[in-house]
C-alpha positions as CSV (number, residue, x, y, z in Angstrom):
1,M,-0.1,-0.1,0.0
2,A,1.5,3.6,-1.0
3,Q,1.9,5.7,2.1
4,I,1.8,9.5,2.1
5,F,3.1,11.6,5.0
6,V,0.9,14.5,6.2
7,S,2.5,17.6,7.6
8,H,0.1,19.8,9.1
9,S,-1.0,21.7,12.1
10,Q,-3.3,19.9,14.9
11,Y,-5.2,23.2,14.9
12,D,-6.5,22.8,11.4
13,K,-8.7,19.9,12.1
14,D,-11.1,20.8,9.4
15,I,-8.4,20.7,6.6
16,R,-7.1,17.5,7.8
17,A,-10.8,15.8,8.0
18,S,-11.1,16.8,4.4
19,F,-8.0,14.7,3.4
20,D,-8.7,12.0,5.6
21,A,-11.8,11.6,3.8
22,I,-10.2,11.6,0.6
23,F,-7.5,8.9,1.4
24,A,-10.3,6.7,3.0
25,R,-11.6,6.1,-0.5
26,T,-8.1,5.3,-1.8
27,G,-5.8,2.6,-1.5
28,V,-3.0,5.2,-0.1
29,K,-2.2,5.2,3.6
30,S,-2.3,8.8,5.2
31,V,0.3,9.2,8.2
32,C,-0.1,12.2,10.7
33,M,1.6,12.8,13.7
34,E,0.5,15.3,16.2
35,F,2.0,14.6,19.5
36,E,5.4,14.2,20.8
37,Q,6.2,10.5,22.0
38,I,8.6,9.8,24.7
39,Y,9.7,6.4,23.3
40,P,10.6,6.0,20.5
41,P,11.6,9.5,20.1
42,A,9.0,11.5,17.8
43,W,11.8,12.8,15.6
44,Q,13.1,9.2,15.1
45,E,9.4,8.0,14.2
46,I,8.9,11.0,11.9
47,K,12.1,10.1,9.9
48,N,11.1,6.7,9.6
49,A,7.5,7.4,8.4
50,I,8.8,10.2,6.0
51,T,11.3,7.6,4.8
52,A,8.6,5.2,4.1
53,S,6.3,7.4,2.3
54,E,6.1,8.1,-1.5
55,T,5.6,11.6,-0.7
56,V,4.8,14.3,1.9
57,F,1.6,16.6,1.5
58,L,2.1,19.7,3.8
59,L,-1.6,21.2,4.6
60,L,-0.8,24.9,5.1
61,G,-3.8,26.2,6.8
62,P,-4.5,29.5,8.7
63,K,-3.7,27.8,12.0
64,I,0.1,26.8,11.0
65,R,1.3,29.9,12.8
66,K,-0.4,29.4,16.2
67,S,2.3,27.3,17.6
68,I,6.2,28.1,17.2
69,Y,6.2,24.0,18.5
70,T,4.2,23.4,15.3
71,Q,6.2,25.6,12.9
72,N,9.5,23.8,14.0
73,W,8.0,20.4,13.4
74,I,6.8,21.4,10.1
75,A,10.1,22.8,8.9
76,F,11.8,19.9,10.4
77,E,9.5,17.6,8.3
78,V,10.1,19.6,5.2
79,G,14.0,19.4,5.9
80,L,13.7,15.8,6.1
81,S,11.7,15.5,3.0
82,C,14.3,17.5,1.0
83,A,17.1,15.5,2.7
84,F,15.5,12.3,1.3
85,G,14.5,13.5,-2.0
86,K,10.8,13.2,-1.5
87,R,8.3,15.4,-3.3
88,V,6.4,18.0,-1.0
89,W,3.2,19.2,-1.8
90,V,2.0,22.2,-0.3
91,F,-1.7,22.6,-0.3
92,E,-3.2,26.3,0.6
93,Q,-6.8,27.5,0.8
94,M,-7.2,30.1,-2.1
95,D,-9.0,32.7,0.1
96,S,-6.4,32.2,2.8
97,K,-2.9,32.9,2.0
98,I,-0.3,32.1,4.6
99,D,2.7,33.8,5.3
100,F,4.9,30.8,6.0
101,P,8.4,30.3,4.7
102,I,8.9,27.0,2.9
103,P,12.4,26.4,1.5
104,Y,11.7,23.3,-0.2
105,V,8.5,22.9,-2.3
106,T,8.1,20.6,-5.3
107,C,4.2,21.5,-6.2
108,L,2.1,24.0,-4.8
109,L,-1.8,23.5,-5.0
110,Y,-4.7,25.9,-3.9
111,T,-7.8,24.5,-2.5
112,S,-11.1,25.9,-1.8
113,D,-12.2,26.4,1.8
114,A,-12.5,23.0,3.5
115,A,-15.5,24.3,5.4
116,D,-17.4,24.9,2.2
117,E,-17.1,21.3,1.0
């Protein structure tokens, strides 16, 4: 089964729910991590999940800047994606442009507001 790593803010639950619904209808497994684990270390689990994934989806939602903690994890996930040569697909809502630097992007897609779907 193909796997996609989904980088996102835990505060953008509506956006994640929309993607979960899409993945549920496919043969693709999505991997999302929203909490720091003590053992095994969260960074190692993230590294393993990204390595095992075909690509990485970054859901760039309006609440991504809410937590510096989240911003740092997303930067780490994008950095790992670059290091492993994974494609990074950035999904951003058309009506809600986010000022958030992403130094490594291979594909950028604009979506409609998840709440309207």
